[in-house]
C-alpha positions in Angstrom: -38.9 -27.4 -18.2 -40.6 -28.7 -20.9 -43.5 -30.8 -20.4 -41.9 -34.2 -22.0 -38.9 -33.7 -19.5 -41.5 -33.1 -16.9 -42.9 -36.3 -17.7 -39.9 -38.0 -18.1 -38.9 -37.4 -14.4 -41.8 -38.2 -13.0 -41.8 -41.8 -14.9 -38.3 -41.9 -13.4 -39.2 -41.0 -9.9 -42.3 -43.1 -9.9 -40.1 -46.5 -11.4 -37.6 -45.5 -8.2 -40.8 -45.7 -5.8 -42.1 -48.8 -7.2 -38.8 -50.7 -7.3 -38.0 -49.8 -3.6 -41.6 -50.7 -2.8 -41.2 -53.9 -4.2 -37.7 -54.5 -3.3 -38.4 -53.6 0.7 -41.4 -56.0 0.8 -39.3 -58.9 -0.6 -36.9 -58.6 1.7 -39.5 -57.9 4.6 -41.0 -61.3 3.1 -38.0 -63.3 3.4 -37.5 -62.2 7.0 -40.9 -62.9 7.8 -40.3 -66.4 6.2 -37.5 -67.1 8.1 -38.8 -65.9 11.5 -41.6 -68.4 10.7 -39.8 -71.3 9.6 -37.3 -71.0 12.9 -39.5 -69.3 15.6 -37.4 -67.7 18.3 -34.6 -66.9 16.1 -33.6 -63.5 15.7 -33.5 -63.1 12.0 -31.3 -60.8 10.0 -33.5 -57.8 9.0 -32.5 -56.0 5.9 -35.1 -53.7 4.8 -33.7 -51.1 7.2 -30.6 -51.1 4.9 -32.6 -50.7 1.6 -34.5 -47.6 3.4 -31.2 -46.1 4.6 -29.9 -46.5 1.0 -32.7 -44.8 -0.6 -32.6 -42.1 1.4 -28.8 -41.5 1.2 -28.9 -42.2 -2.5 -32.0 -39.8 -3.7 -32.7 -37.6 -0.8 -34.8 -37.2 2.6 -37.7 -36.5 -0.1 -38.1 -40.5 -0.3 -38.4 -41.4 3.3 -42.3 -41.1 2.8 -41.8 -44.5 0.6 -40.6 -46.3 4.0 -44.2 -45.8 5.2 -45.9 -46.6 1.8 -44.0 -49.9 1.9 -45.3 -50.9 5.3 -48.5 -50.2 4.1 -48.0 -52.1 0.7 -46.8 -55.2 3.2 -50.5 -55.3 4.8 -51.7 -56.3 1.2 -52.5 -59.9 0.6 -52.9 -60.6 4.4 -56.1 -61.2 6.6 -57.3 -57.9 8.0 -56.6 -57.3 11.4 -56.9 -54.0 12.9 -54.5 -54.2 15.7 -51.7 -55.7 13.1 -52.1 -53.0 10.9 -51.9 -50.0 13.6 -48.7 -52.3 14.8 -47.4 -52.2 11.0 -48.3 -48.6 10.0 -47.2 -46.9 13.3 -43.8 -49.2 12.7 -43.6 -47.4 9.1 -44.1 -43.8 10.6 -41.4 -44.7 13.0 -38.9 -45.9 10.6 -39.8 -42.9 8.1 -39.0 -40.7 11.3 -36.0 -42.2 12.4 -34.3 -43.0 8.9 -35.4 -39.7 7.5 -33.9 -37.9 10.4 -30.7 -40.0 10.1 -30.2 -38.6 6.5 -31.4 -34.9 7.6 -28.4 -35.6 10.3 -26.2 -36.7 7.6 -26.3 -34.7 4.9 -27.1 -31.7 7.2 -24.2 -31.3 10.1 -22.0 -34.1 9.0 -22.1 -32.9 5.6 -22.8 -36.3 3.6 -22.5 -35.8 0.1 -23.9 -38.9 -2.5 -21.7 -37.2 -5.1 -18.4 -37.5 -3.1 -16.7 -40.6 -1.4 -14.9 -39.6 1.6 -13.5 -41.5 4.6 -15.0 -39.5 6.8 -18.8 -40.1 5.2 -17.9 -43.8 5.4 -17.2 -43.6 8.9 -20.5 -41.6 9.5 -23.1 -44.0 7.6 -21.7 -46.7 9.8 -21.9 -45.0 12.9 -25.1 -43.0 12.7 -27.2 -44.8 10.1 -25.6 -48.4 10.8 -25.6 -48.3 14.6 -27.5 -45.7 16.1 -30.5 -45.3 13.5 -31.0 -49.4 13.9 -30.9 -49.0 17.9 -33.2 -46.0 17.7 -35.6 -48.3 15.4 -35.4 -51.5 17.5 -36.1 -49.5 20.3 -38.8 -47.6 19.2 -40.6 -51.0 17.8 -39.7 -52.9 21.1 -41.3 -50.0 23.2 -44.4 -49.7 20.9 -44.8 -53.8 21.8 -44.7 -53.3 25.3 -46.9 -50.0 25.4 -49.5 -51.5 23.4 -49.5 -54.9 25.6 -47.6 -57.3 22.9 -45.0 -57.7 24.9 -43.9 -57.8 28.1 -42.0 -55.1 29.7 -39.2 -57.2 31.4 -38.6 -58.6 27.9 -38.2 -54.5 26.1 -34.3 -55.0 26.9 -33.6 -58.2 25.1 -36.6 -57.8 22.7 -34.4 -54.4 21.9 -30.9 -56.5 21.6 -32.2 -59.0 19.1 -34.1 -56.6 16.9 -31.0 -54.4 16.9 -28.5 -56.8 16.2 -30.4 -58.1 13.2 -30.7 -54.6 11.7 -27.5 -53.5 12.5 -25.4 -56.7 11.6 -27.0 -56.5 7.8 -26.8 -52.4 7.8 -23.4 -52.2 9.0 -22.4 -54.9 6.4 -24.2 -54.0 3.3 -24.9 -50.4 3.5 -21.5 -49.0 2.8 -21.4 -51.2 -0.1 -24.6 -49.8 -1.3 -23.5 -46.4 -0.7 -20.2 -46.9 -2.5 -21.0 -49.1 -5.6 -25.0 -48.7 -5.8 -25.2 -45.2 -5.6 -23.7 -44.3 -8.9 -25.7 -47.1 -10.8 -29.2 -46.2 -9.4 -28.2 -42.4 -9.7 -27.4 -43.0 -13.3 -30.4 -44.6 -13.9 -32.8 -41.7 -13.0 -30.3 -39.2 -14.5 -29.1 -37.8 -11.3 -25.5 -36.5 -11.3 -23.4 -39.3 -10.1 -20.2 -39.1 -8.2 -16.8 -38.5 -10.0 -15.1 -41.6 -8.3 -16.6 -44.7 -8.0 -14.2 -46.1 -5.3 -13.0 -45.0 -2.0 -9.6 -44.1 -1.8 -7.7 -47.4 -1.9 -4.1 -48.6 -2.6 -2.6 -49.8 -5.8 -4.7 -52.5 -7.8 -3.5 -56.3 -6.8 -2.5 -58.8 -9.1 -5.2 -61.1 -10.2 -3.5 -64.3 -8.5 -3.6 -62.4 -5.2 -7.0 -61.4 -5.5 -8.2 -65.1 -6.4 -6.3 -66.2 -3.3 -8.1 -63.7 -1.1 -11.3 -65.0 -1.8 -10.5 -68.6 -1.8 -9.2 -68.1 1.4 -12.4 -66.4 2.8 -14.3 -68.9 1.0 -12.3 -71.6 2.9 -12.7 -70.4 6.3 -16.7 -70.1 5.8 -17.2 -73.3 4.5 -14.8 -75.1 7.2 -16.9 -73.3 9.9 -20.2 -74.1 8.6 -19.3 -77.7 7.9 -18.1 -78.6 10.9 -21.1 -77.5 13.0 -24.3 -77.5 11.1 -26.2 -76.4 14.0 -23.6 -73.3 14.9 -22.6 -74.9 18.3 -18.7 -75.1 16.8 -18.7 -72.6 14.0 -17.8 -69.5 15.9 -14.3 -71.2 16.8 -13.6 -71.8 13.4 -15.4 -68.1 12.4 -12.3 -66.7 13.9 -10.2 -67.8 11.4 -12.2 -65.3 9.4 -9.7 -62.5 10.7 -7.0 -64.1 8.8 -8.1 -63.4 5.2 -10.1 -60.1 6.2 -6.9 -58.8 7.7 -5.1 -59.9 4.3 -7.7 -58.3 2.3 -7.9 -55.0 4.4 -4.0 -54.7 4.3 -3.8 -54.9 0.8 -6.8 -53.0 -0.4 -8.0 -50.6 2.3 -11.4 -49.6 3.1 -13.1 -50.6 -0.5 -12.0 -54.1 -0.1 -13.4 -54.1 3.7 -16.6 -52.7 1.9 -16.4 -55.6 -0.6 -15.7 -58.1 1.7 -17.9 -57.5 4.3 -21.2 -57.3 2.1 -20.3 -60.5 0.4 -19.2 -62.2 3.6 -22.8 -61.0 5.4 -24.9 -62.2 2.4 -22.8 -65.5 2.6 -23.5 -66.3 6.2 -27.1 -65.0 6.3 -27.8 -67.9 3.8 -25.8 -70.4 5.5 -27.0 -70.0 8.9 -30.6 -69.8 7.5 -29.8 -72.9 5.4 -28.6 -75.1 8.3 -31.0 -73.9 10.7 -28.8 -72.4 13.3 -30.3 -72.1 16.7 -31.3 -69.1 18.3 -27.9 -68.6 20.3 -25.8 -69.5 17.4 -27.6 -66.9 15.0 -26.6 -64.6 17.6 -23.5 -65.6 18.2 -22.8 -65.1 14.5 -24.6 -62.2 14.1 -22.4 -60.2 16.8 -19.1 -62.1 15.5 -19.9 -60.5 12.2 -20.8 -57.2 13.5 -17.8 -56.9 15.4 -15.7 -58.2 12.3 -17.2 -55.6 10.3 -16.6 -52.9 12.6 -13.0 -54.0 12.8 -12.5 -54.5 9.4 -14.0 -51.1 8.6 -11.8 -49.2 11.2 -9.1 -50.9 9.6 -9.7 -50.1 6.2 -10.2 -46.6 6.9 -6.8 -46.1 8.5 -5.3 -48.0 5.9 -6.5 -45.8 3.4 -6.4 -42.5 4.8 -2.4 -43.5 5.1 -2.2 -44.3 1.6 -3.9 -41.4 0.6 -1.7 -39.3 2.8 1.1 -41.0 1.4 0.2 -40.4 -2.2 -0.3 -37.0 -1.3 2.8 -36.4 0.1 4.7 -37.9 -2.6 2.0 -35.7 -5.2 3.8 -32.9 -2.8 7.2 -34.0 -2.6 7.0 -34.3 -6.7 5.7 -30.9 -7.2 8.1 -29.3 -4.5 10.5 -31.1 -6.3 9.5 -29.5 -9.7 9.4 -26.4 -8.3 12.5 -26.5 -6.8 14.1 -27.5 -10.1 12.2 -24.2 -11.6 13.0 -22.0 -8.8 15.9 -19.6 -8.8 16.5 -20.8 -4.7 18.5 -23.8 -4.5 16.9 -26.2 -1.9 19.8 -28.8 -0.1 19.4 -31.2 2.7 22.6 -31.5 4.6 22.6 -34.3 7.2 23.9 -33.9 10.8 27.3 -35.4 9.6 27.3 -32.0 7.6 27.2 -34.1 4.3 24.6 -33.3 1.4 22.0 -35.8 1.1 19.9 -34.2 -1.7 21.1 -31.5 -4.0 19.1 -29.9 -6.9 20.1 -29.7 -10.3 20.9 -26.5 -10.3 23.3 -26.4 -7.5 25.6 -29.2 -9.6 25.1 -27.2 -12.8 26.4 -24.3 -10.9 29.3 -26.0 -9.4 30.0 -27.4 -12.9 29.7 -30.6 -11.2 27.8 -33.8 -11.6 24.8 -35.1 -9.1 27.0 -37.4 -7.7 29.7 -35.4 -7.1 27.7 -32.7 -5.0 25.7 -35.5 -3.0 27.1 -37.5 -0.5 29.6 -35.2 0.3 30.2 -32.4 3.1 28.9 -29.1 1.9 32.1 -26.9 3.0 34.2 -28.8 0.4 32.6 -26.7 -2.0 33.0 -23.3 0.1 36.1 -21.3 -0.5 38.7 -21.6 2.1 38.6 -18.3 3.7 34.5 -19.0 3.9 34.8 -22.5 5.2 35.0 -21.6 9.3 32.0 -19.7 9.1 29.5 -22.0 7.0 30.7 -25.2 9.1 30.3 -23.1 12.4 26.8 -22.3 11.6 26.2 -25.8 10.4 27.2 -27.2 13.7 25.5 -24.7 16.3 22.2 -25.7 14.1 23.1 -29.7 14.5 23.9 -29.1 18.2 20.6 -27.2 19.0 22.3 -24.0 19.7 20.5 -22.1 17.1 17.4 -22.5 15.1 18.7 -20.8 12.0 21.5 -19.2 10.5 21.8 -16.7 7.9 25.2 -15.6 5.7 26.8 -15.2 2.7 29.8 -17.1 1.3 31.7 -18.1 -1.7 31.6 -21.5 -3.6 34.2 -22.4 -6.1 32.9 -24.5 -9.0 34.9 -27.5 -10.9 37.0 -25.2 -12.9 38.2 -22.6 -10.0 35.7 -19.8 -10.6 33.8 -18.7 -7.5 30.3 -17.7 -6.8 28.6 -15.8 -4.2 25.5 -17.7 -2.5 23.3 -16.1 0.2 22.4 -19.4 2.4 19.3 -19.2 4.6 19.8 -22.8 7.2 17.2 -24.0 9.2 17.0 -27.5 11.5 14.8 -30.1 10.6 13.8 -32.4 13.7 11.9 -35.4 13.7 9.2 -35.9 16.5 11.4 -36.7 19.2 13.0 -33.5 18.8 16.5 -35.2 17.4 18.1 -33.3 14.6 17.2 -35.2 11.0 18.9 -32.5 8.6 19.3 -28.9 8.0 17.6 -27.3 5.0 19.6 -25.5 3.1 18.3 -22.5 1.1 20.8 -21.2 -1.5 20.7 -18.2 -3.8 23.1 -17.2 -6.2 24.1 -13.6 -5.4 27.2 -13.2 -7.7 25.9 -10.7 -10.0 24.5 -8.7 -7.0 27.5 -8.8 -4.9 29.6 -7.8 -8.1 27.1 -4.9 -8.6 27.7 -3.8 -5.0 31.3 -4.0 -5.2 31.3 -2.3 -8.3 29.1 0.8 -6.7 31.2 0.5 -3.4 34.4 1.0 -6.1 33.2 4.1 -7.7 31.9 5.4 -4.3 35.8 5.8 -3.2 37.3 5.9 -6.5 37.8 8.3 -9.5 35.9 6.5 -12.6 38.2 8.1 -15.2 41.5 7.9 -13.7 40.7 4.6 -11.4 42.7 6.6 -8.6 41.0 7.1 -4.9 38.5 10.1 -4.9 38.4 12.5 -1.9 36.0 10.2 -0.2 38.7 7.8 0.7 41.0 10.5 1.2 38.4 11.6 4.1 38.3 8.3 5.2 42.1 7.8 5.5 43.3 11.2 6.5 42.1 11.0 10.4 43.3 7.7 10.9 46.8 8.6 9.4 47.4 11.9 11.6 46.1 9.9 14.7 48.7 7.3 14.3 51.1 9.9 13.3 50.4 11.7 16.6 50.8 8.7 18.6 54.2 7.5 17.0 55.8 10.8 16.8 55.7 10.7 13.1 54.6 12.9 10.3 52.0 13.1 7.8 52.4 15.0 4.5 50.0 16.4 1.7 51.3 16.7 -1.6 48.9 18.9 -3.7 49.4 18.5 -7.0 47.7 21.1 -10.0 48.9 20.5 -13.7 50.0 23.8 -15.2 48.1 24.7 -18.3 45.7 22.0 -18.5 42.8 24.2 -19.4 44.5 25.7 -22.4 44.9 21.4 -23.7 41.1 20.6 -23.1 40.2 23.9 -25.2 42.4 23.1 -27.9 42.8 19.5 -28.1 39.3 18.6 -27.0 38.1 17.1 -24.0 38.7 13.6 -24.9 42.8 14.1 -25.3 42.4 16.3 -22.2 41.0 12.6 -20.5 43.8 10.9 -22.0 46.2 13.2 -20.7 44.8 12.8 -17.0 45.0 9.1 -17.1 48.6 9.2 -18.3 49.6 12.0 -15.4 47.5 9.8 -12.6 49.3 6.3 -13.4 52.7 8.6 -13.7 51.5 10.1 -10.0 50.7 6.4 -8.6 54.6 5.6 -9.8 56.1 8.7 -8.5 55.1 8.1 -4.9 55.6 5.1 -2.5 53.7 2.1 -2.4 52.0 3.1 0.8 51.2 6.4 0.0 47.6 7.7 -1.1 47.4 9.1 -4.9 43.9 11.2 -4.9 42.4 13.0 -7.6 40.2 15.7 -6.0 39.0 17.6 -9.1 39.9 18.5 -12.3 43.4 18.4 -12.8 44.1 18.4 -9.1 45.4 15.6 -7.8 47.1 15.1 -3.9 49.5 12.7 -2.6 48.8 11.6 0.9 52.4 10.3 2.4 52.2 9.0 6.0 54.4 7.7 8.9 57.3 9.8 7.8 60.0 9.4 9.8 62.1 12.4 11.5 65.7 13.0 9.8 67.3 15.8 11.4 65.5 19.5 12.4 65.1 21.0 9.1 64.3 24.9 9.5 60.4 24.7 9.4 60.0 21.3 8.4 60.6 19.7 12.1 62.9 17.3 9.8 59.9 15.9 7.7 60.1 17.7 4.5 62.5 14.9 3.1 59.9 12.4 1.8 57.3 14.8 0.7 60.0 16.7 -1.1 61.6 13.6 -2.9 58.2 12.6 -4.0 57.7 15.7 -5.5 60.8 15.8 -7.4 59.3 12.2 -9.0 56.1 13.6 -9.4 58.3 16.3 -11.9 60.6 14.0 -13.6 58.0 11.8 -14.4 55.4 14.6 -16.0 58.2 16.3 -18.0 58.3 13.3 -20.0 56.3 13.4 -23.6 52.6 12.0 -23.5 51.5 10.0 -26.7 48.4 10.8 -27.7 45.9 11.1 -30.8 47.1 15.0 -31.3 50.6 13.9 -31.1 53.1 14.4 -28.0 51.7 16.7 -25.4 54.4 17.9 -22.5 52.7 19.0 -19.2 54.6 20.6 -16.1 52.5 20.8 -12.6 52.7 23.1 -9.6 53.2 21.3 -6.3 52.2 22.7 -3.1 53.9 20.7 0.1 51.9 20.7 3.9 53.3 18.8 6.9 51.7 17.4 10.3 52.7 18.4 12.8 54.7 21.6 11.6 52.3 23.3 9.5 48.4 22.2 10.5 47.2 20.3 13.2 44.3 18.6 11.7 43.4 16.9 8.3 41.5 20.0 6.7 43.7 22.5 7.9 46.7 20.2 6.4 45.4 20.1 3.0 44.0 23.5 2.8 47.8 24.8 3.5 49.3 22.3 0.8 46.3 23.8 -1.7 47.8 27.6 -0.8 51.3 26.6 -1.0 50.1 25.1 -4.2 49.1 28.5 -5.4 51.9 30.1 -4.5 54.1 27.4 -6.7 51.9 28.6 -9.6 51.7 32.3 -9.0 56.1 31.9 -9.3 56.1 30.1 -12.3 55.0 26.5 -13.8 56.9 23.2 -12.7 57.5 24.4 -9.2 57.3 23.4 -5.4 56.3 25.3 -2.5 56.3 23.9 1.1 54.2 25.8 3.5 56.2 27.1 6.1 57.3 29.8 7.9 59.4 31.3 5.0 55.7 31.4 3.0 53.5 32.4 5.6 53.5 36.3 4.3 52.8 35.1 0.7 50.3 32.8 2.2 48.4 35.0 4.0 48.4 37.6 0.7 47.4 34.5 -1.4 44.7 33.8 1.0 43.6 37.6 1.4 43.3 37.6 -2.3 41.3 34.4 -2.9 38.8 35.6 0.2 38.3 38.5 -2.1 37.1 37.1 -5.1 35.1 34.6 -3.2 33.0 37.5 -1.9 32.8 38.4 -4.9 32.1 35.5 -6.4 29.2 34.3 -3.7 31.2 31.4 -1.9 30.0 32.1 1.5 26.8 31.0 2.9 24.5 30.9 5.9 24.2 27.9 8.1 22.3 27.1 11.3 22.7 25.2 14.1 19.7 24.0 16.6 20.0 25.0 20.2 18.4 22.3 22.0 16.8 21.5 25.5 19.5 19.0 26.8 16.6 16.9 29.0 14.4 16.1 26.2 16.4 16.1 23.6 18.5 13.1 22.4 20.6 11.4 19.0 17.1 11.8 17.3 16.4 15.4 17.4 12.5 14.6 16.7 12.1 13.8 20.8 12.9 17.0 22.0 12.5 20.8 21.5 14.4 23.3 19.7 15.5 26.2 22.0 16.9 28.5 19.3 19.0 28.4 16.4 22.9 30.0 15.6 23.9 31.6 12.7 27.2 30.2 11.3 29.1 31.3 8.5 31.0 28.7 6.2 33.1 29.0 2.4 32.5 27.2 0.1 36.1 26.9 -1.3 36.5 24.6 -4.4 33.5 22.5 -3.4 34.8 22.1 0.3 32.8 23.4 3.1 35.4 25.6 5.3 34.7 26.7 8.8 35.3 30.5 10.2 38.0 29.0 12.5 40.1 28.6 9.2 39.9 31.9 7.5 38.3 34.3 9.9 41.3 35.4 10.9 42.4 36.5 7.2 39.0 38.0 6.8 40.0 40.3 9.9 43.1 41.4 8.8 42.5 42.2 5.3 39.1 44.5 6.6 37.0 42.0 4.5 34.9 41.2 7.9 32.8 44.0 8.0 31.3 43.6 4.6 31.1 39.9 4.6 29.7 39.7 8.5 27.0 42.4 7.6 26.2 40.4 4.5 26.0 37.5 6.7 23.8 38.8 9.2 21.6 40.1 6.7 20.8 36.8 5.3 20.8 35.0 8.6 17.9 37.8 9.7 16.6 37.3 5.8 16.1 33.4 6.5 14.7 33.4 10.3 12.6 36.1 10.2 9.1 34.1 8.7 10.3 31.4 11.4 10.3 33.6 14.2 6.9 35.4 13.3 5.3 31.9 12.6 6.4 30.8 16.0 8.8 27.9 14.8 11.8 29.6 16.2 12.0 31.4 19.2 15.5 32.4 19.4 17.8 33.6 16.7 21.6 34.0 17.6 24.2 36.0 15.9 28.0 36.0 15.8 29.9 39.5 15.5 33.6 39.6 15.9 35.6 42.0 17.6 36.2 44.2 14.9 32.6 44.5 14.3 31.7 45.4 17.8 34.4 47.9 17.9 32.8 49.8 15.0 31.1 52.9 16.3 28.2 52.4 13.9 27.8 48.6 15.1 24.9 48.7 17.2 23.2 50.7 14.7 24.1 48.6 11.7 22.4 45.3 13.5 19.1 47.1 14.6 18.9 48.6 11.1 18.6 45.0 9.7 16.7 43.9 12.6 14.0 46.7 11.8 14.6 46.2 7.9 13.2 42.6 8.5 10.6 43.3 11.3 12.2 41.1 13.9 11.9 42.1 17.5 15.3 42.5 19.1 14.1 40.5 21.9 14.2 37.6 20.0 17.9 37.9 19.1 20.8 36.9 20.9 24.4 38.2 19.9 27.5 36.2 20.6 30.4 37.9 21.3 34.1 36.6 21.8 35.4 35.8 25.4 38.0 38.4 24.7 35.5 41.6 24.9 35.2 41.0 28.5 38.9 41.4 29.4 40.5 44.8 29.4 41.4 46.8 26.0 38.2 46.7 24.5 35.9 49.9 25.2 34.7 50.3 21.9 33.1 47.0 21.8 31.8 47.3 25.1 30.1 50.4 24.3 28.4 48.4 21.6 27.2 45.4 23.6 25.5 47.6 26.2 24.0 49.8 23.0 22.7 46.1 22.0 21.5 45.3 25.7 19.9 48.6 25.6 17.5 47.9 22.6 16.3 44.6 24.2 19.1 42.0 22.4 20.6 39.3 24.6 23.9 38.9 24.9 26.0 35.6 24.9 29.9 35.3 25.9 31.4 32.4 23.8 33.7 29.8 24.1 33.4 31.0 28.3 35.8 28.9 30.3 38.7 28.9 27.7 40.1 32.3 28.7 40.7 34.6 31.7 37.4 36.6 31.6 36.0 37.6 35.2 33.1 37.3 36.7 33.0 41.3 37.2 33.1 41.6 33.3 30.1 39.5 32.7 28.2 41.4 35.4 29.3 45.0 33.9 28.4 43.6 30.5 25.1 42.6 31.2 25.5 39.5 29.4 22.4 37.1 29.5 23.8 33.9 27.9 26.9 32.1 28.9 27.9 29.7 26.4 30.4 26.9 27.8 33.6 26.1 25.6 33.3 22.8 23.6 36.9 22.1 25.0 35.5 21.4 28.3 32.2 19.7 27.4 34.3 16.9 25.5 35.9 16.1 28.6 33.0 16.4 30.9 31.8 12.6 31.1 35.3 11.2 31.8 36.9 14.0 33.5 36.3 15.1 36.9 38.4 18.0 36.8 36.3 19.5 33.5 32.9 18.3 35.6 34.0 20.4 38.4 34.7 23.7 36.4 31.6 23.3 34.3 29.5 22.9 37.8 31.6 26.4 38.7 30.4 28.2 35.7 26.9 27.1 36.3 26.8 28.3 39.8 28.1 31.4 38.6 25.5 31.7 35.5 22.8 30.8 38.0 24.1 33.8 40.2 23.9 36.1 37.4 20.6 34.7 36.2 22.3 34.0 32.8 21.4 30.9 30.7 23.7 28.7 30.5 24.4 26.5 26.8 26.9 23.8 26.3 28.9 23.8 22.9 29.7 20.7 21.3 28.2 18.3 22.5 28.5 15.1 20.6 27.6 12.2 22.5 24.6 11.3 24.8 26.7 10.3 27.6 27.8 14.2 27.7 24.4 15.3 27.5 23.3 13.1 30.6 26.6 14.7 32.4 25.6 18.0 31.4 21.9 17.5 32.8 23.3 16.3 36.1 25.2 19.1 36.5 22.5 21.4 35.9 23.1 22.8 32.5 19.9 22.5 30.8 20.7 23.7 27.4 23.2 22.7 24.5 24.2 22.6 20.9 26.4 20.0 18.7 26.7 17.1 16.5 24.5 14.7 19.1 21.7 17.0 18.0 22.5 18.2 14.5 25.4 19.1 12.4 25.3 22.9 11.1 22.6 22.5 8.4 21.6 25.3 5.1 18.3 27.3 5.8 16.1 24.8 3.8 16.9 21.8 6.0 16.6 23.7 8.9 13.3 24.8 8.2 12.2 20.8 8.0 13.8 20.5 11.3 11.8 23.2 12.6 8.8 22.1 11.1 9.2 18.3 12.6 10.2 19.3 16.1 8.6 20.8 18.6 9.6 24.1 19.9 10.1 24.6 23.7 
């Protein structure tokens, strides 16, 4: 800070100090003069008001000026030691009390001279105007009594008189000085000033109303003092002062109360002194003014606080309205009569209606008819108090008939008594998202090129169709269509032409089938027509009387496809090979039905172009030959894969496999035929009859052991279960071959279980029994697969040394609802326990089955409840995530 600035600051501080001391002494002199003129009359004592104002306006650092002002008051008076001590002591007490008041207000109570808050005014009135003046009056009276200047019995009266004189003026005038004087004096000494001069008040009044308020106040005061110059009747008329006071406070709030209190207080001081009111009258007027001042300040604070809250509420509502208009979320207010009270412009624009059309109308009027009940029900439940909120999607219809999807989030709004007031509805336009999701769902079940359903939709419709046919005694047919020579069209004319041919062919297939039939594009140039609800006509050979419909559809397909197809490269003629398979005569499940239709189509294609072949008894031999050939090529093309299915502890495992432990894993063979995973039940007989089972089985075991070896070595897996067919077991070197595979992978035979068909335990399989005993001697445990479905004996189990019994899935699937099945399983478990065998339940698909098996005493199991068969990589992830038992 420069020297000039420092000198300027010192000069301003000195000017403030001199001004304060002069003003304080002037007010003190006036009070003394009044007291001398009217002995015994309690005077209005205004110096405390000025002292508190100085502390609050400039800071507690100016409190010592109070002592200096008292000292200066002694100048010009005859010296008297007792009087000087009294004055200086009073100065010290006032300095401490009023300075301490400033510390309390600016410290814990957070008073800030740069801010004008209603709570600050409250604190100033209570702490400074009432408590500080009371402390000062009490200190002065007690000092006078202690020094013998007053009688102790007069102390209460002295305190009351001193306090009312100080408090009446301070409560009325100090708020005015704080609000309107602080900015002025701080600006004079170049201190920061409040940004706002006024306490929050109501809207400005007209000049006429202001004049009316001033004149009514002046008239009441004039009347009060005019009727009683001695004060005996003044109080009676002063009560009329509350009328203009209430008018001013209600209309002007706290700022009006502050101004009228200060002005009235000064007028009352002058008038009471002028007319020379008696002590009783003066005290009465002081008490009245103190009560009126406090009442008006309280009312003014309430009015101003309410006004401020109303302004804030209006500002918040305006801000909310602007936010609603700018937001993508539309906010609607729906009354308890379900009519729209308030709708944003975006809602009206979306529905292509005017704001007047959307307001005061039932919300459901704009909802699509199919969705109205749901919206009406949700609104009514909230209005009736049955629900607090609702969340739903509904279609709204605009003025031109177009539909829009809206996501509605509803919540009830209630008043202070808990009665429903309105329903707040947040609406978001989700039309584009719905269209996108519907398009994704459509593409998930339809072919993008032809628009026909795809294999996923076939999988969803086939099983229910078979179930309906099984219950009704009707049939389901699969008509497998493969376009002849399509590859040549692609190669010679290009893929664009090929795509055009596929689209035309798909359309003709659709028109060749019945309206209720499902036409599916499987892949490439392969299609399938699923024909449901076929009624039996006669009893045709091998068809059960159901072939008439699929054969008729096949004939329609041939006729439609022979018509030339116009393309950019000219006319093209195509033909198709068709295979037909019928449920229940040709297959008992959907997978077999489609596969048999495929095999029949393959035979039709071998016979020439444009032919139809029905899968049946007459085609069995050809079908077996064709399938054997495909299996041979499958081995060459590496279409066989090995999957693994966990064997788990039923006591700890559940639908979430991560909760339990894995005991072992069974290796299972699968055929990936034209991207369809086929189980061994469909092709194993053909592998055995064709002689491919030995090579394919050996390969499968080698792959399983190769994948499982590191799991066994690291401890992730305890037991590996392998499957050997009757053909493999009957080989002389069957055991030696498997043991060689284990030695090659360095796998301990004791960690391996070999599953054998139950048929091995019956008579006539001596070669298989020798292989089983050789495996047992090497430490491999034997599991009898599908036990309980055949007629094997307990003696055979003991003779073969089997260590595991795998209970057939046909029993397991009925265990939770069939007492007979439960009894059979309980018996088998007793046999297993007697022979010291482990029992494993196959095909566990529900948690009810799992719990029932545990209750019966079966502790191990496998099935889709825990995990479907999975590739080696997925099995490794399962083992890494799940604890091993």
